[in-house]
N, C-alpha and C positions, 0 to 999 in steps of 0.2 A: 352392693355389698363389697367391702374391701377384703380381698383374700389375705391369708397369712403371708408374711414375707417369705420369699423363696428359701432363705437360709433356715428359717424356723420350720418350714414345711419339711425340708430335707432332714433336719435334726429330729423332728417328731417321727418320721418314717423310720429312722435308724433306731429310735427308742422302741418303737413297736416291733420292729424286726428282731431286735435283741430279745424282747420278751417272748415272741413267738418261737424263736430258735431254742431258747432255754427250756421252754415248756414242752416243745415237740421232742427234744432229746432227753426229757425226764430229768433235767438238771434241777428243775423246780416243779412243784405240783400245780395242777390246775387252780387250786385255791390261791397259791402264791402268784400265779399268772394273772388272775382277776384283780388281786390287790395292786399289782403293778400297773395294770391297765387303769385302775382308779387314779394312780399318781399321774399317769400321762394325760388322763382326762382333765385333772385339776390344772396341769400345766397348760393345756390347750385353752381352758377357760380364762386363765390369767393372761395369756397372750391376746385373747380376743377382747379383753377389757382393760388392757394396760394404758390406753390413751384416755380412759374416762377419768374425770376429775373427782367424781364421787367415790367414796370408799365402799367396800363390800365386806360384810362381817363373816362370810363363809362361802365355800364353793357352791352351796345350794343357792345363796343369794345371787352369785354370779351367773349360775345356770338359768335362773328365772329371767334375769336381764337379757342374757344372750339369746334364749329361745324367743323372747318377745322382739328384741331389737333386730335380729336377723331373720325373723319369720321362719323358724325351723319347722319343717313339715311335722305334722302331728304324730305320725307313726315313728319318726326318728326321736321325737321328744319322749314318747312313751318308752322306747328302748333305753334311752339315756337315763331317764328317771329310774328304770328298773335296775340299771347298773349302779346308780347312786344308792338305792335301797339295799341292793345285794352286798355292797361293800360293808355296810353295817352288819347285816345278817351273817356274812362270812366271818367278820372279825369276832363275832360272838358264837361262832360254830352252830348257827341255828338250823342249818341243813347241810346235807352232804353235797359237796361240789364235784360234779362230774365233768369229764372232758367236753361234753356237748355244751355245758354252761359256759366254759371258758371260750370255746370256739364262737359261740353266739355273741359274746360280748366283745371279742376281738373284731368280729365282723361289724358290730355296732360302732366301735371306735373308728374303724376304717371308713364306714359310711359317713360318720361325722367329719372325718378328715376330708373326704371327697366333697362334702357339701360346703365346708368353710373355705376350701382352697379352690373350688370350682374346677377340680381336676378329676381324672378317673381314679378308681380305687387302685392303690399301689400294687403293681404286678408282683413285686417280690413277696407280698403278703398273702396273695390269693391262695396258694397251696395250703396254707395253715388253717383256713376256715372254709375251704371249698365244700366240706361236708357239714357245714353248720346247720343246726336244727332249725325248725320253723318257730315263728313267734309263739304259736299255740302250744307247741311241745315244751319249750323252755319256760314260758310264763306260767304254764300250769304247775310246774315244779315250784315256782317262786310265789305261788298264790297271788298272781297278778293277772288282771284281765286286760287284753288288748282291745281297744275301742276304735272303731272306724267312724268317720263322720256320718256315714249312711245309717249307722245304728242308733243315732241320737236325734232328739228333737230339741232345738235351741231353747224354746220357752213354751211352757204349758201354763195357761191361766185357768184356774179351777175354783170350784166351791166345794167345801167338805160336806159330805152327806152322812158318812158313817166312819167311825174311828175304831179300828180293830185293836185287839190286845197285843202286847209285846210277846213274841215267841222266840225260840232259839232254833235255828236251822240245824238239822242233823247232817246236812251236806258239808257245812264249813264251820259249824259251831258259833255262828254269828247271830246276834239278836236282830230282830226286825219286827215291823208291824205293817199292816195293810190299811191304806186309806181308800175309801170309796168316794169318788168325786164326780161332780157334774162339770162338763165343759161346754163350749159353744157348739162343738161337733158331736158330742156323745152325752146321752142322759146319764150313763154310768161308765166310769173307767176305774181300774185299780192302779194305785201307785204304791209300790213297795219301797219302804225306807229302811235303811240299815243302820248299824251301830251309831254313827255320829248324829243321827237324826232321831233316835228313839226318845230323846228328851221331849220331842214335840207331842208325843202321845198323851202326855199329861196336861198340856197347856192348850191344845186345840179345842175348838168347840164346833158344834154342828152349825153349818151354813157360814162358816168363816171363809173369807176370801183367801186364796193361797196361790203363790207363784212357784213354779219349779223351773230350773234351768238344766240343760244338758241331761235330760232323762234318757235312759236306754229304752229302745223300742223292742228289744229282744225279750223273748219269753223268760220270766223269772223262774229261777230254780229254787223253789222254797217248799217247805212242808205246809201246805195250805189246802187241805183236802176239801174244805167247804167252799172254795172259790168257784164262782161260775165261769166255766171254760169259754163261754161265749162273749165275755166282757173284755174289751181291750186292756192290755197290761203295759204299764211303764215301771221301770226300776231305776233307783238312784245309781248314778255312775260315780267314778272317782272325781268327776268335776262338778257334780250336781250342787246347786245352792237352793235353799228353800226359804221363802219369805212369807211370813204370816201377815195377813191384812195389809197388803202393799200400799193401799191408799193412805194409810196413816204414815206420814213422813216424819222420821226421827232424825234430828240433827247429828252430824258426824261427831261433833265435840261432846254431845250428850253420851253417845256410846263409848267414846274414849274415856270419859270420866268414870265409867264403871270398871275400867281395867285398873285395879288397885295395885299396891306394891308387889304382892306375891302372886295374885291371881285375879280373875274377874269375878264380880258379884253384881248381877243386875239389880238386886235390892237397893244398892246404893243410889240408884236412880230416884227412888222414892224419897230418900233422905235429902237429896239435892232438890227435888221438886218442891218440897214443902218447907225448906229452910229459907227460901227467898233468893234474891239476886246476889251477885258477887260483890263482896265488900271492896271499897277502894283502899288500896295500900300501895306502898312504893313498888312492889313487884308488879302489880297490875298496871301502874302508870309507866313503869320502865318497859314493860312488854308493848304497850301502845306506842311508846316513843321509838322503839327499835323497828316496829312494823312500819311506822311512818317513814323512818329513815330509809328502810329498804325500798319502799315505793319511790321515794325521791331519788335514790341512787340509780334506779333504772330509768327514771324520767329525766336524768341529767341535771337535777337540782341539787343544791347543797346548803343545808342549814346546820348550825351547830346544835349540840344537845341542849344548851340553854335556850336557844331560840325555839326549838321544838317544844320544850317544856312550857315556855311562856304562851305559845300558841294553844297548847292543851288547856292551860288555865283560862285563856280567853274564851275558848269554846265550851269549857266545862268549869265554871267558877267554883263549883263545889270542891275541886281540888285544892283551891286556896284555903278553904276552911279546915280541911282534914290533914294537910301536909304542912309541917313546920319548916322554918328556914333550913334547919339541920337536915331534915328529910329531903328537902329540895336539893341541897348540895350533894347528898348521898346518891340520889337517883340520877342526877346529871353525871356524876363521876362514874357510876356503874354503867350507864348507857354508853358513855364514850368508849369503854372497853369493847362493848358489843359492836360499835361502829367500826372499830379498827379491824375486827375479825371479818366484817363484811367487805372490806376493801382488799380483796385478794383475787387471784386469777381464776379461781374456781367459779366465780360469779361473772367475771368479765365476759367469758365466752358466750353467755346467754344474750348479751346485748346485740349480737348479730342476728337474732331471730325475733319473731313476733312474740311479744309478751302481753299477757292479760293479767292485770293486777286485781286481785280479790274478786274473781268471777264467781257467781253463784249458780249452782246446778240443783235440779230436782230430779228424782227418779221414782216413777210409779211402778217400775219393774222391781226394784230392790227396796222400796219404801224408805228412801233416804233423801236428805237435803244437806247442803253444806256450801260454805264459802271458802275457796282455796286462797292461799296467800299469793301464789304465783303459778301461772300456767304458761309453758313454753310451747310454741307451735313452730313447725318447720315448713317453709315453702316447698322444698324439694321432696318432702315426705308428708303429704297432706293428712295422713292418718296418725302421724306421730304426735303425741302430746305428753310432755314431761311435767310432772307435778313437783313443786318445791314447797315444802311446809316449814315455816320459820318457827323455831322454839327458843325462847329466851330463858328457859329454866336451866337448872344445873346440868352440866355435861354428864350424860349417863356413864361415860368412861370412869367417872369417879366412883361408880358402883359396880364396875367390872363388866359393863356391857356397852355395845356400840349404840344401840337404839333402845329407848324406853318402849315397852310393849304398848302402852296406851297411844304413843305417837304412831307406832306401826299400824294400829287399828284405825286411827284417824286417816292416815295416808291411804290405807286400803279402801276405806269408805269413799274417798275421792276417786280412786281408781274405778270403783263400781259405778259411781255417778257418770264418769266419762264413758265407760263401756256401755252404759244404758243409752247415752246420747249418740254414741257411734260404736256399734258392735264390732267394727273393723279397727277400732282404735288400738294403736301400739304405743309404747312409751314406758317410762320408768317413774317411780316415786322416790323422792329423796327428802330427808329431814336435814334442815340446816340449823345446827346448834350454835347460836351466836355467842354463847358463853364459853365455847371451846376455844382453846388456843389455835391459831392458824395451822400450826404444825401437827395438830391432832386430827386432821381431816374433818373439819366441821360439817361438810356436806356428805351425808352418808346414805347409801342406798337402802331402801326399805322394800323388800320383796313383795310383789303382788301375787302371793301364792294362795292356793285354794284353802289351805288350813287356816290361814289368817282371816280370809273372807268368811269362812264358816263360823269361826269363833266370834267375830264381831256381829254377824247376823244372828247368832244364838242370843247374844245380849239384846239385840234389837227386838227379836221375837218375844223374849221375856218381857221387855218393856211394854210391848203392845198387849201382851197377856195381862200385865198388871193394870194397864189402863182399862182394859175390858172388864176386869174383875172389880175395879173401883166403881163401875156403874152398876154392879150387881150386889157385891158383898164388900163394901168399903171397909167396914170394921174388921172383918177377917183378914183383909190384905194388910192393913196398917198395923194391926195388933201382932202380926207375925214378925215385925221388925224388932230385933233386940241385938245387943252387942255380941251374943253368942253366935249369931248367924254370920259374923264377920271374923271369927277367931282365926281362920286360916288365911285371911287375905292380907295380913301385914299392914293394918291401918296405921297411919301416922297419928300423932297425938291429937292434932286438930280434928282429924276425921273421927277418932274415937269420941271426942267431945261432942261432935255433931250427932253421932248415932245415939249416944247416951241421952242427949237433950231431946232428940226426936222421940225416943222410946218412952220418955216420961210424959209427953204431951198426950192429953186425952183425945179420943177420936173426935169429940165435939170441937175441941180447940183446933185440931188439924184442918177441919173444914171451915 
């Protein structure tokens, strides 16, 4: 790990000392002190990522990268995440800020400083947080649970035997439900699933296979008087992921396709499933051409756009039938612009490492499959693997965002595939937008965070549910599709046409 430069380390200590002094002498409140600590934390993250060629859309994205890249201890990660969440809560005055909260987060930033500089905690700051409260004391105020590795089980494979009703806990007003499952070691175990997972209660079925990751082994604090106290208990943690029928492998691109313009809708999977394959158009051909060019770029080969197009026609003569000479000229001209974007320093650096072009991965832990565009491996860091996903669609910056959400879902799917193959895997995921101008940072970091993974697995679990229902009540499933089910998703006109067309087809015709 490369420490911060000495001048930056000294500057950061001075910033922290200034905050500590002003807060200690009541020149500013503990609330203002924590907000300042948040600024210095953002500064630290920027320093730790300033040599990266990929761009980061937010401090949160930077933190996900930093925690993974530098292998930050889990306890420190938890404290820093608590600081990030608290900044937002404090800004909206969601809880009263006490001196103990400020001292706790000052200590947290100092611990981060010590970790990243490989130095001792700054002596000049010790007096200002010497009486800092414990994790349990502060995190209880912030409604955050501190989790230790000893409290979790990495993977539980189970079969559902009973599905409980959704209830609301009087302890924290959160909704939950209880699953009774059978595992290899126990005839019965209880698994309590909270808020983010209550959608599963309506789509699970008896004897369904199910995988859980990072479950807490601590006793659940729930209002469940009829639970058998002799049965082992597991509870979802902040890092838990749930996978329904993991033997059913869903392609990453299929999941990404259900993330529509405004939000996700798994029903769109059925529309795609029954409308047939992708049509051949200039955008499809151009995408193939840019992918081929990227492969050749890393293999040290060089073909022009016209040569790549002719090779495409030779291997797929159907192109010659559907593309006019005018369309051919257009696709060659547009592809050349993408090629120019790829010839820049942000890609050259990867030539020094082992590159795997379009490797395919399967995971029966997460029920996924996918083919990556580019996987970068590092000889001096055997567990590090960086994903680069090429996208030839329009630059999302044209729509006010760095990364399209569906692309983030696809990249996170690939991250899960790699984690399944190597649980010790570290590394980043990046989206390369070849339609972007080189000065707009075409290579953009896509955070591999838990929320994104849960969102894409929710789509996947619904897809599996739909496939299960198609074997039982196909008419009921297919008749449920109408344009009204997509009114909040922001469909493009061609997608609206597909849904309307699908809804008009009879159940018999769909089969």
